[in-house]
C-alpha positions as CSV (number, residue, x, y, z in Angstrom):
1,M,3.8,6.2,-19.1
2,T,3.6,9.1,-21.6
3,A,7.0,10.7,-22.4
4,L,7.6,13.8,-20.3
5,P,8.9,17.0,-21.8
6,A,12.6,17.7,-21.7
7,D,12.0,21.0,-19.9
8,L,9.9,19.4,-17.2
9,L,12.2,20.7,-14.4
10,S,12.1,24.3,-15.5
11,R,8.3,24.5,-16.0
12,P,6.1,25.8,-13.1
13,A,5.7,23.0,-10.6
14,A,1.9,23.0,-10.8
15,Q,2.1,22.4,-14.5
16,S,4.8,19.7,-14.4
17,V,3.1,17.7,-11.7
18,R,-0.1,17.7,-13.7
19,L,1.8,16.3,-16.7
20,I,3.3,13.5,-14.5
21,A,0.0,12.7,-12.9
22,Q,-1.8,12.6,-16.2
23,G,0.7,10.1,-17.5
24,L,0.3,7.9,-14.4
25,L,-3.5,8.1,-14.7
26,E,-3.3,6.9,-18.3
27,T,-1.1,4.0,-17.2
28,A,-3.5,3.1,-14.4
29,A,-6.5,3.3,-16.8
30,E,-4.8,0.9,-19.2
31,G,-4.0,-1.5,-16.4
32,A,-7.7,-1.4,-15.3
33,R,-8.8,-2.3,-18.8
34,R,-6.3,-5.2,-18.9
35,V,-7.6,-6.7,-15.7
36,D,-10.7,-7.8,-17.6
37,D,-8.5,-10.3,-19.6
38,P,-8.2,-13.5,-17.6
39,K,-5.2,-14.5,-19.8
40,D,-3.2,-11.4,-18.8
41,A,-1.3,-12.7,-15.7
42,E,0.4,-9.3,-15.1
43,A,-2.6,-7.1,-15.4
44,L,-3.5,-6.9,-11.7
45,H,0.1,-6.3,-10.7
46,D,0.5,-3.5,-13.2
47,F,-2.8,-1.9,-12.2
48,R,-1.8,-1.9,-8.6
49,V,1.6,-0.5,-9.3
50,A,0.2,2.3,-11.4
51,L,-2.3,3.1,-8.7
52,R,0.4,3.3,-6.1
53,R,2.6,5.6,-8.3
54,L,-0.4,7.9,-9.0
55,R,-1.4,8.1,-5.3
56,T,2.2,8.8,-4.3
57,T,2.4,11.7,-6.7
58,L,-1.0,13.2,-5.7
59,R,-0.1,12.8,-2.1
60,A,3.4,14.4,-2.3
61,Y,2.3,17.3,-4.4
62,R,-1.0,18.2,-2.7
63,A,-0.1,21.9,-2.6
64,E,0.5,22.1,-6.3
65,L,-2.7,20.1,-7.1
66,K,-5.0,21.7,-4.6
67,D,-7.2,23.2,-7.5
68,S,-7.4,19.8,-9.3
69,V,-7.6,17.0,-6.7
70,R,-9.7,17.1,-3.7
71,P,-8.6,15.1,-0.6
72,K,-11.6,12.9,-1.0
73,L,-10.4,11.7,-4.4
74,Y,-7.1,10.7,-3.0
75,R,-8.8,8.7,-0.2
76,R,-11.0,7.0,-2.7
77,L,-8.0,5.9,-4.7
78,G,-6.7,4.3,-1.5
79,D,-10.0,2.5,-1.2
80,V,-9.7,1.1,-4.7
81,A,-6.2,-0.1,-3.9
82,D,-7.4,-1.8,-0.8
83,E,-10.0,-3.7,-2.8
84,T,-7.2,-5.5,-4.7
85,N,-5.1,-6.2,-1.6
86,R,-6.8,-9.5,-0.7
87,V,-6.5,-10.9,-4.2
88,R,-2.8,-9.9,-4.4
89,D,-1.9,-11.3,-1.0
90,A,-3.5,-14.6,-1.8
91,E,-1.7,-14.9,-5.1
92,V,1.6,-14.2,-3.5
93,A,0.9,-16.8,-0.8
94,L,0.0,-19.5,-3.3
95,E,3.2,-18.8,-5.3
96,W,5.2,-19.4,-2.2
97,L,3.3,-22.5,-1.0
98,R,2.9,-24.6,-4.2
99,P,6.6,-25.4,-4.7
100,L,6.8,-26.8,-1.2
101,K,4.9,-30.0,-2.1
102,A,8.0,-31.8,-3.4
103,Q,9.9,-31.0,-0.2
104,L,7.3,-32.4,2.3
105,T,6.4,-35.9,3.4
106,V,3.1,-37.5,2.5
107,R,1.8,-36.8,6.0
108,E,2.9,-33.1,5.9
109,R,1.3,-32.6,2.5
110,V,-2.1,-32.9,4.2
111,G,-1.6,-29.6,5.9
112,L,-0.1,-28.0,2.9
113,R,-3.0,-29.1,0.7
114,W,-5.5,-27.8,3.2
115,L,-3.7,-24.4,3.4
116,I,-3.5,-24.1,-0.4
117,E,-7.2,-25.0,-0.8
118,H,-8.2,-22.7,2.0
119,I,-6.4,-19.7,0.5
120,D,-7.3,-20.5,-3.1
121,S,-11.0,-20.9,-2.1
122,R,-11.1,-17.5,-0.4
123,R,-9.2,-15.9,-3.3
124,T,-11.7,-17.3,-5.9
125,K,-14.7,-16.1,-3.8
126,R,-13.3,-12.6,-3.4
127,M,-11.6,-12.1,-6.7
128,E,-14.6,-11.4,-8.9
129,H,-16.3,-9.2,-6.3
130,D,-13.2,-7.2,-5.3
131,L,-11.9,-6.6,-8.9
132,V,-15.4,-5.6,-10.1
133,E,-15.7,-3.1,-7.3
134,A,-12.2,-1.8,-7.9
135,R,-12.7,-1.3,-11.6
136,R,-16.1,0.3,-11.1
137,A,-14.8,2.7,-8.5
138,F,-11.7,3.5,-10.5
139,R,-13.7,4.4,-13.6
140,G,-15.6,7.1,-11.7
141,L,-12.4,8.5,-10.2
142,E,-10.7,8.4,-13.6
143,R,-13.3,10.8,-15.1
144,K,-13.0,13.2,-12.2
145,L,-9.2,13.1,-12.2
146,R,-8.9,13.6,-15.9
147,K,-11.1,16.7,-15.7
148,G,-9.3,18.1,-12.7
149,L,-5.7,17.4,-13.9
150,G,-6.6,19.0,-17.3
151,I,-7.0,22.4,-15.6
152,Y,-3.9,24.5,-14.8
153,R,-4.3,28.0,-13.4
154,Q,-1.4,30.3,-13.4
155,S,-1.4,33.1,-10.8
156,L,-1.0,36.7,-12.1
157,Q,-0.8,38.1,-8.6
158,P,2.8,39.4,-7.7
159,D,2.4,38.3,-4.1
160,D,1.5,34.7,-5.1
161,A,4.7,33.9,-7.0
162,G,5.2,30.8,-4.8
163,S,2.7,28.9,-6.9
164,D,4.9,29.4,-10.0
165,R,8.1,28.1,-8.6
166,P,9.9,25.8,-11.0
167,F,9.3,22.1,-10.6
168,A,13.0,21.5,-9.9
169,A,13.0,23.5,-6.7
170,V,9.7,22.1,-5.5
171,T,10.5,18.5,-6.2
172,H,13.9,18.9,-4.5
173,G,12.3,19.7,-1.2
174,I,9.6,17.0,-1.5
175,V,12.0,14.2,-2.4
176,V,14.5,15.1,0.3
177,A,11.6,15.1,2.9
178,Q,10.7,11.6,1.7
179,A,14.3,10.4,2.0
180,Q,14.4,11.9,5.5
181,Q,11.4,9.8,6.4
182,L,12.9,6.6,5.0
183,D,16.0,7.2,7.1
184,Q,13.9,7.7,10.2
185,V,11.8,4.5,9.8
186,L,14.7,2.4,8.8
187,A,16.6,3.5,11.9
188,A,13.6,2.4,14.1
189,V,13.5,-1.2,12.7
190,S,14.8,-3.6,15.4
191,A,12.9,-6.8,14.6
192,P,11.4,-8.5,11.6
193,D,7.8,-8.0,12.8
194,D,8.2,-4.4,13.8
195,A,5.5,-2.1,12.4
196,E,8.4,0.2,11.3
197,A,9.6,-2.5,8.8
198,H,6.2,-2.2,7.1
199,R,6.4,1.6,7.2
200,A,10.0,1.4,5.8
201,R,8.8,-0.6,2.8
202,I,6.1,2.0,2.0
203,A,8.6,4.9,2.5
204,A,11.2,3.2,0.2
205,K,8.5,2.6,-2.4
206,R,7.2,6.2,-2.3
207,L,10.7,7.6,-2.6
208,R,11.4,5.5,-5.6
209,Y,8.2,6.5,-7.3
210,L,9.0,10.2,-6.7
211,L,12.5,9.7,-8.2
212,E,11.4,7.7,-11.3
213,P,10.2,10.7,-13.4
214,L,13.5,12.4,-12.7
215,A,15.8,9.4,-13.7
216,E,16.3,10.5,-17.3
217,L,16.5,14.3,-16.5
218,V,18.8,13.8,-13.5
219,P,21.0,10.7,-14.4
220,A,22.5,10.6,-10.9
221,T,19.2,9.4,-9.5
222,A,19.0,6.3,-11.7
223,G,21.3,4.2,-9.5
224,I,19.4,5.3,-6.4
225,V,16.1,4.1,-8.0
226,E,17.6,0.6,-8.6
227,R,18.9,0.4,-5.0
228,L,15.5,1.5,-3.6
229,R,13.9,-1.2,-5.8
230,A,16.1,-3.8,-4.2
231,L,15.4,-2.5,-0.7
232,Q,11.7,-2.5,-1.4
233,D,11.8,-6.1,-2.7
234,Q,13.5,-7.3,0.5
235,L,11.1,-5.5,2.8
236,G,8.2,-6.6,0.6
237,E,9.2,-10.3,0.9
238,L,9.5,-9.9,4.6
239,H,6.0,-8.4,4.8
240,D,4.6,-11.3,2.6
241,V,6.2,-13.9,4.9
242,L,4.7,-12.3,8.0
243,E,1.3,-12.1,6.4
244,L,1.4,-15.8,5.5
245,E,2.5,-16.6,9.0
246,R,-0.6,-14.8,10.3
247,A,-2.8,-16.7,7.8
248,I,-1.4,-20.0,9.1
249,R,-2.0,-18.9,12.8
250,A,-5.6,-18.1,11.9
251,G,-6.0,-21.3,10.0
252,V,-4.9,-23.5,12.9
253,E,-8.2,-22.8,14.7
254,S,-10.2,-23.7,11.6
255,V,-8.2,-26.9,11.2
256,A,-8.8,-28.0,14.7
257,A,-12.5,-27.3,14.5
258,E,-12.9,-29.1,11.1
259,R,-10.9,-32.1,12.2
260,A,-12.8,-32.5,15.5
261,M,-16.1,-32.4,13.6
262,R,-14.8,-34.9,11.0
263,L,-13.6,-37.4,13.7
264,F,-16.9,-36.9,15.6
265,D,-18.9,-37.8,12.4
266,V,-16.9,-40.9,11.8
267,A,-17.1,-42.0,15.4
268,I,-20.9,-41.8,15.6
269,S,-21.4,-43.4,12.2
270,D,-23.1,-46.8,12.4
271,H,-21.1,-48.0,9.3
272,A,-17.6,-46.6,10.0
273,T,-14.9,-49.3,9.9
274,P,-11.8,-49.2,12.1
275,E,-9.8,-48.4,8.9
276,E,-12.0,-45.4,8.2
277,V,-11.4,-44.2,11.7
278,R,-7.7,-44.6,11.4
279,V,-7.7,-42.8,8.0
280,A,-9.7,-39.9,9.5
281,R,-7.2,-39.6,12.3
282,R,-4.2,-39.6,9.9
283,R,-5.7,-36.8,7.9
284,D,-4.5,-34.2,10.3
285,P,-3.4,-30.9,8.6
286,K,-1.6,-29.6,11.8
287,P,1.8,-31.4,11.3
288,G,2.0,-29.9,7.8
289,L,1.0,-26.5,9.0
290,V,3.7,-26.6,11.6
291,V,6.3,-27.5,9.0
292,V,5.3,-24.7,6.7
293,A,5.2,-22.2,9.7
294,R,8.8,-23.3,10.6
295,R,10.0,-22.7,7.1
296,L,8.4,-19.3,7.1
297,R,10.0,-18.5,10.4
298,S,13.4,-19.6,9.0
299,R,12.9,-17.5,5.8
300,R,11.9,-14.6,8.0
301,A,15.1,-14.8,10.0
302,T,17.2,-15.1,6.8
303,L,15.5,-12.0,5.2
304,F,16.0,-9.9,8.3
305,A,19.7,-10.9,8.6
306,T,20.2,-9.9,5.0
307,L,18.5,-6.5,5.7
308,Q,20.6,-6.0,8.8
309,E,23.8,-6.6,6.7
310,G,22.7,-4.3,3.9
311,G,19.4,-2.4,3.8
312,L,19.1,-1.3,7.5
313,K,22.7,0.0,7.4
314,T,21.6,2.6,4.9
315,A,19.5,4.3,7.5
316,G,20.7,7.9,7.8
317,T,22.3,7.9,4.3
318,W,19.4,8.3,1.9
319,Q,18.8,12.0,2.6
320,R,22.5,12.8,2.0
321,E,22.6,10.7,-1.2
322,I,19.4,12.3,-2.5
323,E,20.7,15.8,-1.8
324,A,23.9,15.1,-3.6
325,A,22.2,13.5,-6.6
326,L,19.8,16.5,-6.9
327,T,22.5,19.1,-6.8
328,P,22.1,19.7,-10.6
329,L,18.6,21.0,-9.9
330,G,20.1,24.3,-9.0
331,E,18.8,26.5,-6.2
332,S,19.0,25.2,-2.6
333,P,15.5,24.3,-1.5
334,P,13.8,25.4,1.7
335,A,13.9,23.0,4.7
336,P,12.0,19.9,3.7
337,I,8.4,19.6,5.0
338,P,7.9,16.3,6.8
339,I,5.6,14.0,4.9
340,P,3.1,12.2,7.2
341,V,4.0,8.6,8.1
342,P,1.6,6.4,6.2
343,L,-1.4,5.0,8.1
344,S,-1.8,1.3,8.3
345,L,-4.8,-0.3,6.5
346,S,-6.6,-0.9,9.8
347,R,-6.1,2.7,10.9
348,R,-7.3,4.0,7.5
349,R,-10.4,1.8,7.9
350,A,-11.0,3.0,11.4
351,R,-10.7,6.7,10.3
352,R,-13.2,6.2,7.5
353,E,-15.7,4.5,9.8
354,R,-15.4,7.1,12.5
355,P,-18.7,9.0,13.0
356,A,-18.8,12.5,11.5
């Protein structure tokens, strides 16, 4: 990201936010260009992170960017991010599954191999389409955002001084509000598969992204950023395990149908030998899928226990820590404006598809 000016905190908020957003947009554009290189293993991840940082900034500072970023642009950035979700989820699942081969019996590997091939096949089919669509859509958004973020209008009306408040005061209120939301959703998490656990992951991520531009200017926030990263990683792995569990549940039906058809074909064949029938019966992926599912369930329990011992105990403390860390920003901010709880992907899709 482009280096930010040393006086970022004292500049008008509308100007400082645009400088931050421009830097994030440049990082996202560079990531999009790298995605074209098949040898760049980190390109997709970096592009996705840059998109999330940019969306978080545009979302949090909507009032300061109202003359530059229309709500439609923000929603379309979300659509671009959604296009990359399937590819990312598949890659994470494959990274988790492949090392299991050495730990399973020959019989259990049948199911593991089926699952890996099933996920990898879907990933391969979707990758080119999804990434092409994501890059194409992002290029159009990039042009519009560059144009909009390059315009900064300063009010000359004495009764509109609020638009020229320093960035320090504005960001103080916004960051405290995000910390307040994180406290609320963490306190509501009571089970590993709670929707609140997913919301807590997003809230922690967004709070971290809002703090990152301040880390050098307000040193007290640097340690908080690292702790948020650790919390986000724990919640993120829990989310990935749950997603893979769902994929296995969905795959069980496919396995049953495929195996039934394979056994039927062997049974009605005029040339099938008894050995071929026995081999077809032995090639049942279900035992392997059960073993993998049990390992996932065990990992899920371990992750949640770790969260209960550490991350979930921080509920109720983030707002206080943020307020203390941001004390150097000066003036006491107004009461934080609650930031809307993020919509799930399914709810976002339903909203977009709702008739006008």
